[in-house]
N, C-alpha and C positions, 0 to 999 in steps of 0.2 A: 487674521481670521479670528473671529470672536469665539470664545469658549463658553459663552452663556447659552443655556438651553432655551429653545424657543418657548415663549409663553403661549399656552393654548388660548385660542380666541374665545371670548365669552359667548354664551349660548345665544345672546342677542345678535352676535355677529355672524352666526351660521345662516347660510342662505335659507330663506323660507321654503324654497322648493325642496331642499333636502329634508327639512323637518316634516314637510307634507308627505314626502315619500315614505319616511319611516313610520309615521303615524298611520298612513294609509295601509301599509303592509301589516302592522299589528292589528288594526281594525278588521281588515279582510280576513286575516288568519283566524281571529277569534270568531268571526261570524261563520266561517266555513266549518271550524271545529264544532261549534254549537249545532250547526245544521246536521252534521254527520251523526252526532250523538242523538239528536232529536229524531232523525229518520230511522234510528235503530241499527245503523250499519255496524256500530261498535257495541252498543248495549244490547243488541238483538242476538242473532244467531251465534256470533263469535264468543259471547260470554255465556249464553244459555247452554251451549253444548257442554262445556266443562262442569257447569253446575249440575246438569242432568247426569253426567258421568260420575260425579262425586256422590250424588244421592244414590245412584245405583250401587256404587261400591260400598256404601254404608249399610245397605240392606243385608241382613244376615243370610247366609246360605243355609238351607234346610234340606234334610234328607230323611228317608224312612229307615228305621232301624228295627230289626227283629232279633230278640235274644231270649234266653231262658233264665228266669230268676226264681230260685227256690223250687225248681221243678215245674214252674208254670211259664208257658210261652207268652211273651209280650211283644207287641208291635206298636211303634209310636213314630210320629213325625217330630223331629227335634232340630233345634238350632245346632249346627255342626260344632259350635263352641261349648256345648253343654257337657259338664263333667258327669261321670258315672254317679258321683255323690248326689248332685242335684237331680239327676234323672230318677234315682231311687227315692229320694225324699219328696220331690215336688210333683212328679208325674205318677209314680207308682205307690205313693203313700207309705213307703217302708222307712219310717223315721227312726228305727232302731239304730241304724248307722248314723253316727253323730258327726256334726261339722264342728271341729275344734279350731285348728289353726287355718284351715283351708290352704295350706302351703306344703303339705307333706311332711311336717315336722313332728306331729304328735301321735299319729297312729290311731286316733279315735274313729276314723272312717274306714278302717281295714275291713276288707271283704275278700272272698276267694273268687277268682276268675279262672275257670277251668282248673280248679284245684290249687291255684297258686295265690299267695298273699299279694294284694295290691293296695295302694292308697287310692281310695275312690275319688278323692278330691283332685288328684293329679292325672286321672285316667279319662281320656276323652271317650265319651259313650259311643260316638260314631265309629270308633275303631273296633267295637265289640260285636259286630255282626255275626250272629250264629253262636256266640259264646254262652257259657253256662256260668251264672253268677250265684253265689251263695252268701246270704246275709245272716245276721243273727236271728232273724225271724224264721229262717229255714233249717235251723239246727234240730228243732223238735217240732216238726210240722203236724204231728198227730193230734187227734181231738182230745186225747186224755191229758192228764197233768204231768206226765213223765217228762223230765228234763233231759237234755243231753248230758252225758257224763262230765263234760267240762263245766257246764252251767252248775251242775250239782257240786262239783269240786270247788268252784268259787264260793258257793254258799257254805260248804262244809269248812273251808279254810278262812272264811270271813275275809276274802281277798278283794274287798272294795269298801269305800266309804261313801263318797258322793255318787258313785256309779256312772258318771258321765263317760269315762274312758272304758268302762267294762265291756261293752259290745265289741269294741276294737281289740281289747285285750284277749277276749275269748276267741275271736276269729283268728287272731295272730297265734294264739296258743294252739289252736287246731292245726294251723299250717305248720307250726313248729314240730308238733308231734308227728304229723304225716311225713315231714322231711327227715325225721329221725334225729333231731337235734335236742334230745332230752337225756343224754348220757350222764349229766351231772348238773348240780345247781348252777355252776359257773357257765356251762354250755347253754343252759336255758336262758340265763341272764344275757349272754352275748347275743343269742338269736331272737330275743324279745326286746332288745335295746331300742328298737324303733318305736316302741309304744311307751308313752309317758303317762305316769300316774301322778297327778299333782298332789294327791293325798298321801303319797309315799308308801303304798301297800306292796312294794316290790317283793319283800320276803314272803308274804302270804301268797302272792301271785305265783311265785316260783313253786311253792308247796302245792298249790292247786294244779299246776301243770304236771308236777311229779305224780300227784294222785291220779289224775286222768290218764297219764302216760302208762302208769303201772297197770291200770285196768284196760288200756288200749281201747 
């Protein structure tokens, strides 16, 4: 018995009928596939439906929001992804609240919501239905030139330089005083640590909070 492997026959030796069958199969398959695509069986409804679903999913959900800002009632249609910071600045025109890091790390956007300090950049506006929001513009809303005691204290103590962080510092200071965290300079620093001053006015900010807390 020979151990040699059989040598494949050259292509010219293959029966013409088998070549014809293979070629015919490929040609017919290609033609049918092209006809299916051309008729829209594949490119039509089966592909259009996922595209329509994806487009619908990309459309932002919107809702109606009603809340009180600085004693004034506001109602607005908003994208459900809108932050309180963008709502205040872009829709209500209250630009005193500053956008610093937009990541909750600097405190420049601090406002009071129902009396509590929050970072407006991290707060979804849609969650504040019926809430009461106080911004820097609402501390001294009277028509005269009287300032809020905290605002005056920051001036008296020269507790700012560029002033960009000051609205957030003042709003956080107000929350700090109302929460009763002003027993010592160390306590004030601890409870104001979420507010960053890039100009380094921390010592004077603490003195301003002490001044305002002393006068309540």
